[in-house]
VOGU-3710 file (C-alpha; in Angstrom, 3 decimals, decimal comma):
1> xxxxxxxxxx> 21,960/153,857/36,109  19,867/156,796/36,296  18,820/159,327/39,435  14,740/160,178/39,958  14,116/162,409/41,980  10,279/163,437/43,855  8,360/166,134/43,248  8,313/169,548/44,931  5,422/171,835/44,570  5,484/174,398/41,388
11> xxxxxxxxxx> 4,826/177,853/41,284  5,878/181,276/42,891  8,449/181,042/45,686  5,929/183,477/47,676  2,809/180,289/47,279  6,135/177,674/47,903  6,222/179,357/50,481  2,389/179,771/52,023  2,713/175,859/52,005  4,616/175,508/54,684
21> xxxxxxxxxx> 8,127/174,026/55,040  6,916/170,112/55,759  4,382/170,561/52,649  7,737/170,517/50,450  8,737/167,179/52,041  9,701/164,660/49,947  7,993/161,110/50,847  8,373/157,740/49,203  5,563/155,005/50,044  6,705/151,759/48,883
31> xxxxxxxxxx> 3,774/149,804/48,175  0,678/150,191/45,543  -2,232/148,408/47,870  -5,183/149,377/48,983  -2,864/150,939/52,327  -0,231/152,729/50,833  -2,637/154,201/48,415  -5,065/155,348/52,012  -1,616/156,539/52,761  -0,861/158,314/49,745
41> xxxxxxxxxx> -4,389/160,463/49,400  -4,258/160,952/52,972  -0,857/162,806/52,535  -2,751/164,200/48,825  -5,389/165,564/50,686  -3,299/167,537/52,839  -1,518/169,351/50,558  2,011/167,383/50,354  3,354/165,691/47,091  3,905/162,312/47,848
51> xxxxxxxxxx> 5,564/158,961/45,114  4,389/155,323/45,312  7,147/152,966/43,818  4,833/149,754/43,015  7,104/146,797/41,602  5,153/145,712/39,638  4,350/146,318/35,559  0,562/147,371/35,846  -1,664/147,939/38,593  -3,845/145,081/39,240
61> xxxxxxxxxx> -5,682/143,572/42,743  -6,527/139,974/43,473  -9,884/139,050/42,850  -11,189/139,003/46,657  -13,523/140,379/48,938  -12,898/142,506/51,895  -14,714/144,115/54,085  -14,952/148,222/55,019  -16,156/148,587/59,026  -17,030/151,834/60,012
71> xxxxxxxxxx> -13,253/151,983/61,571  -12,135/151,513/57,770  -15,076/153,997/56,429  -14,555/156,643/58,063  -10,652/156,528/56,672  -12,164/155,855/52,834  -14,724/158,667/54,058  -11,411/160,802/54,569  -9,940/160,343/51,349  -13,124/161,128/49,399
81> xxxxxxxxxx> -13,667/158,115/48,335  -17,500/157,920/50,102  -19,260/158,359/47,406  -17,399/155,475/45,455  -18,293/152,719/48,341  -21,799/153,365/48,302  -21,572/153,304/44,272  -20,268/149,786/44,278  -19,932/148,129/47,904  -22,547/145,983/49,092
91> xxxxxxxxxx> -24,413/147,116/52,796  -25,248/144,154/54,418  -28,147/144,470/56,256  -27,527/141,813/59,632  -24,486/139,882/59,721  -24,177/136,735/62,226  -22,139/133,137/63,418  -23,204/130,431/61,195  -22,990/126,465/62,985  -21,015/124,875/60,565
101> xxxxxxxxxx> -22,994/121,600/60,727  -26,973/122,423/61,099  -26,619/126,442/59,357  -28,101/128,090/61,793  -27,051/131,103/63,141  -26,150/131,164/66,514  -25,512/135,706/66,967  -27,334/137,721/64,787  -25,992/141,251/64,341  -28,109/143,904/63,067
111> xxxxxxxxxx> -25,686/146,310/60,100  -26,966/148,609/57,677  -28,875/152,239/59,311  -28,152/150,549/62,373  -23,921/150,863/62,052  -24,675/154,137/60,902  -26,586/155,156/63,664  -23,249/153,589/66,050  -20,572/154,564/64,813  -21,320/157,153/62,259
121> xxxxxxxxxx> -20,467/155,406/59,048  -21,701/152,293/56,795  -20,297/148,236/57,526  -19,117/147,482/53,743  -18,264/144,301/52,122  -16,332/145,490/48,635  -14,778/143,372/45,674  -10,558/144,684/46,481  -10,433/145,174/42,998  -12,628/147,555/43,088
131> xxxxxxxxxx> -11,695/148,475/46,604  -7,774/149,569/44,503  -9,316/150,817/41,724  -10,653/153,403/43,340  -7,579/154,765/44,664  -5,107/154,477/41,789  -7,608/156,895/40,152  -8,072/159,454/42,806  -4,242/158,780/43,418  -3,392/160,135/39,411
141> xxxxxxxxxx> -6,700/162,148/39,700  -4,721/164,159/42,173  -0,846/163,835/40,444  -0,925/162,229/36,795  2,963/161,293/37,994  2,424/160,216/41,647  2,069/156,159/41,183  5,744/154,715/39,626  5,775/151,158/38,552  8,238/148,955/37,700
151> xxxxxxxxxx> 10,301/150,047/40,392  11,155/146,774/42,798  12,811/147,827/45,818  16,373/146,771/46,960  17,472/148,771/49,409  17,828/152,004/51,162  20,948/153,623/52,401  20,132/157,025/54,627  22,620/160,128/54,761  22,283/162,435/56,886
161> xxxxxxxxxx> 18,694/163,940/56,964  17,899/162,055/53,664  17,440/158,531/52,261  18,569/157,168/48,735  16,507/154,589/47,516  17,660/151,685/44,840  15,039/150,324/43,142  16,002/147,057/40,744  15,564/148,222/37,299  18,777/150,332/38,046
171> xxxxxxxxxx> 17,023/153,412/39,301  17,157/155,355/42,260  15,505/157,671/44,086  16,314/160,547/47,054  14,130/161,063/49,345  13,195/162,592/53,140  11,291/160,286/54,511  10,307/156,488/53,282  7,196/154,587/54,664  7,120/150,844/53,377
181> xxxxxxxxxx> 3,857/149,755/52,050  5,057/146,660/50,940  3,135/144,339/52,551  3,054/140,921/54,745  6,950/139,918/52,620  8,052/143,355/53,008  11,696/143,542/52,067  11,673/147,420/53,522  11,020/145,837/57,096  13,626/143,036/56,188
191> xxxxxxxxxx> 15,936/146,134/55,546  15,440/147,820/59,130  14,516/144,867/61,000  16,385/142,075/59,330  13,928/139,027/57,929  11,947/138,183/60,553  10,758/134,485/61,528  7,052/133,608/60,143  5,506/130,717/61,893  3,578/128,160/59,866
201> xxxxxxxxxx> -0,026/128,453/61,154  -0,535/124,658/60,696  -3,264/126,425/58,728  -5,008/127,038/55,018  -6,550/128,572/53,712  -8,341/129,121/50,123  -10,411/131,036/48,548  -13,236/131,832/45,293  -15,446/133,719/44,006  -18,930/132,467/42,777
211> xxxxxxxxxx> -21,254/134,367/40,429  -25,075/133,949/42,330  -26,464/133,054/38,837  -24,732/129,706/39,490  -26,478/129,448/42,434  -30,165/127,239/41,914  -32,805/128,607/42,290  -34,215/130,221/45,300  -31,113/130,805/46,932  -30,427/132,903/49,795
221> xxxxxxxxxx> -27,204/133,907/51,226  -28,618/134,413/54,840  -27,459/137,076/56,493  -25,444/138,352/53,623  -22,851/138,817/56,376  -21,256/135,368/57,881  -18,335/134,151/60,056  -18,524/130,402/60,265  -17,257/128,510/63,017  -16,063/124,940/62,905
231> xxxxxxxxxx> -14,327/121,842/64,215  -10,095/123,239/62,481  -11,709/124,585/60,479  -13,459/128,190/59,677  -14,817/130,049/56,783  -16,251/133,786/56,276  -18,655/134,603/53,655  -20,165/137,520/52,100  -21,627/139,418/49,292  -19,654/141,714/46,884
241> xxxxxxxxxx> -20,799/143,334/43,542  -23,652/144,190/44,361  -25,165/141,303/45,295  -23,817/139,812/41,859  -20,981/136,985/43,297  -20,404/135,355/46,993  -17,028/136,000/48,079  -15,296/133,617/50,584  -11,776/132,744/52,701  -12,615/129,230/53,887
251> xxxxxxxxxx> -10,018/127,877/56,920  -8,520/125,338/57,526  -6,407/122,711/59,712  -3,432/120,845/57,902  -0,318/120,834/57,146  2,240/119,137/54,441  1,671/122,470/51,880  3,516/126,088/52,952  3,183/128,392/50,133  2,383/131,820/51,198
261> xxxxxxxxxx> 0,959/133,269/47,958  -2,351/134,182/47,588  -2,254/133,657/43,971  -1,593/129,525/43,319  -4,497/127,814/42,102  -6,738/125,558/43,602  -8,745/121,956/42,554  -12,091/122,494/44,029  -11,918/118,808/44,833  -9,320/119,555/47,579
271> xxxxxxxxxx> -11,790/122,093/49,040  -14,341/119,760/49,123  -13,052/117,400/50,823  -11,747/119,979/53,385  -15,305/120,799/54,099  -17,509/117,414/53,082  -19,344/118,092/57,081  -20,531/121,526/56,479  -24,017/121,701/56,056  -25,627/121,967/52,488
281> xxxxxxxxxx> -25,849/126,205/52,711  -22,171/126,518/51,927  -21,380/123,540/50,252  -23,850/124,691/47,528  -21,762/127,797/46,327  -18,739/126,178/47,349  -19,356/122,843/45,141  -20,465/126,133/42,564  -16,870/127,579/42,479  -15,442/128,247/38,962
291> xxxxxxxxxx> -12,012/126,463/38,865  -10,252/129,806/37,709  -11,548/131,358/40,627  -10,727/128,769/43,493  -6,969/129,570/45,486  -5,407/129,096/47,838  -2,544/129,729/50,080  -0,555/129,138/53,960  -1,277/130,994/56,738  1,800/132,259/58,586
301> xxxxxxxxxx> 2,136/134,222/61,915  4,737/137,524/61,959  5,354/138,153/66,336  4,685/141,950/66,626  7,823/144,687/65,936  8,510/146,527/68,831  9,434/149,768/67,206  8,710/150,530/63,586  11,164/153,314/62,735  14,633/153,908/62,274
311> xxxxxxxxxx> 15,786/157,358/61,511  13,582/158,463/58,492  12,314/155,219/57,237  9,242/153,592/59,464  6,009/150,950/58,458  2,870/151,226/57,726  -0,158/148,078/57,127  0,603/144,846/56,888  4,506/145,418/56,730  4,111/146,596/59,837
321> xxxxxxxxxx> 1,769/144,592/61,303  1,406/141,471/59,731  -2,130/139,349/60,822  -4,022/136,379/60,469  -7,603/136,988/59,184  -9,276/135,913/61,825  -10,732/139,097/62,921  -10,613/140,410/58,716  -9,138/143,431/60,307  -5,940/143,218/57,990
331> xxxxxxxxxx> -7,219/145,734/55,315  -9,405/147,740/57,983  -5,921/148,858/59,997  -3,596/149,825/57,177  -6,584/151,908/56,428  -6,470/153,865/59,533  -2,678/153,704/59,629  -2,939/155,340/56,077  -4,924/158,105/57,315  -3,407/158,472/60,659
341> xxxxxxxxxx> 0,211/159,055/59,029  -1,729/161,832/56,652  -2,909/163,652/59,702  0,706/163,110/61,594  2,772/164,635/58,113  -0,439/167,728/58,524  0,510/168,277/62,065  4,406/167,763/62,499  6,739/170,835/62,352  9,786/168,442/60,996
351> xxxxxxxxxx> 9,697/165,172/59,741  11,115/162,963/62,843  7,804/164,511/64,712  5,682/162,879/62,058  6,721/159,409/62,709  6,757/159,430/66,271  3,314/161,107/66,422  2,640/158,058/63,895  4,388/155,291/65,197  2,718/156,493/69,050
361> xxxxxxxxxx> -1,309/156,487/67,542  -1,037/153,152/65,547  1,204/151,049/67,294  -0,292/150,030/70,436  -3,576/149,529/68,602  -2,614/147,385/65,616  -0,604/144,983/67,731  -3,509/144,292/69,961  -5,409/143,512/67,061  -2,934/141,303/65,877
371> xxxxxxxxxx> -2,680/139,659/68,997  -6,317/139,227/69,062  -6,334/137,710/65,865  -4,210/135,847/66,324  -5,657/134,562/69,214  -9,526/134,493/67,331  -8,229/131,359/65,059  -9,095/128,762/68,367  -12,616/130,989/68,708  -13,644/130,034/65,638
381> xxxxxxxxxx> -11,602/126,524/65,033  -11,546/124,882/68,483  -14,935/122,791/68,120  -16,904/125,140/70,078  -19,764/126,127/67,805  -22,814/123,769/69,752  -22,438/126,429/72,674  -21,547/129,520/71,001  -23,477/132,454/71,838  -23,274/136,537/72,195
391> xxxxxxxxxx> -21,416/135,035/75,245  -18,238/133,863/73,268  -18,765/136,047/70,010  -15,807/138,142/70,660  -15,495/139,493/67,542  -14,171/142,405/66,159  -16,898/144,752/66,731  -17,653/142,798/70,615  -13,786/144,301/71,258  -14,483/147,968/69,916
401> xxxxxxxxxx> -13,076/147,964/67,326  -15,607/149,205/64,979  -15,412/152,925/67,696  -12,294/154,359/66,790  -12,448/157,288/63,716  -9,218/157,457/62,163  -10,029/161,117/61,200  -10,234/162,270/64,454  -8,339/160,034/67,195  -5,548/162,485/69,214
411> x> -1,958/162,617/66,623
//
């Protein structure tokens, strides 16, 4: 068994003193997903040297897309990824809500330059792996030793003002603070608060990526970003990778299959059977999904935590607020968390103060979004497409979520 100790800034005693007491804080981030790497970059750009411990032997994100609404774009720009986003992400000119049976656009909304004018940041669509790669490269450019692979969290104990973290590979690390960024099945959350019950929602989610070259001549995805309203079914679909791939996430109320893993393959015939009565504008790209790009998972719901922090340990992203995908805000909330965490450590004079600032700044907002994501299922799947309009379209933008800027909100 070996012990690891996090790095502190090197240099003369005078230079180290100039960093200030807090800049020497040993910060352990558990999990190298989108949220954890956002936190790492936000801390690095403010003079800290966090270490990220990742259970996987090598880094890689699942092949799916995500939307970066203006609130999360502000966060990604804060950590220096603005140029990469502009280069790799799609910037839709319009978005809309669609009728599942007719394909009609029920609600039409401007994006593109209109989002920039209104919110100060663009609305982007990006392949999750492309964003993850940008983050990994940026973290390692700042500190080549910042990410430690093959370190599956096994437990921790708090000893005074220090936290000793144990890993499944036999390693141990001593830190001043531990942040669990290890996702919806967080082991850090379980170590802090026990294994909280998860409820099967009765929904199975299907996801896929479809090369645009598999579409028939003249096919056009209109609008570029869309959510479809249906009867016990709903769907989000949009373009990624410079318009070369259609990303979709389709949801169906059904029972009898309750595996929460994102990496389970799905037979294309099952997907098409679930959406057999949908308009051809949806079925044409569903039918073209390459078999190796078709996956499914069961959706489980978890109640919000009344508290994230215990001593020198806290939670971030899905580990803190695992939410259903019906608002498309899961990644955005993790990005916001990461930026706010960095700002709180920069603003505080002690670790305890930083954690109090962080939870106070984030828990109310993320709890509200978690509960709103739960409620959105009925809006999208409650057989309301025939009467759906701008007044009933209570999506994330109508809720005012796009107006949040994690770079400047009070901490």
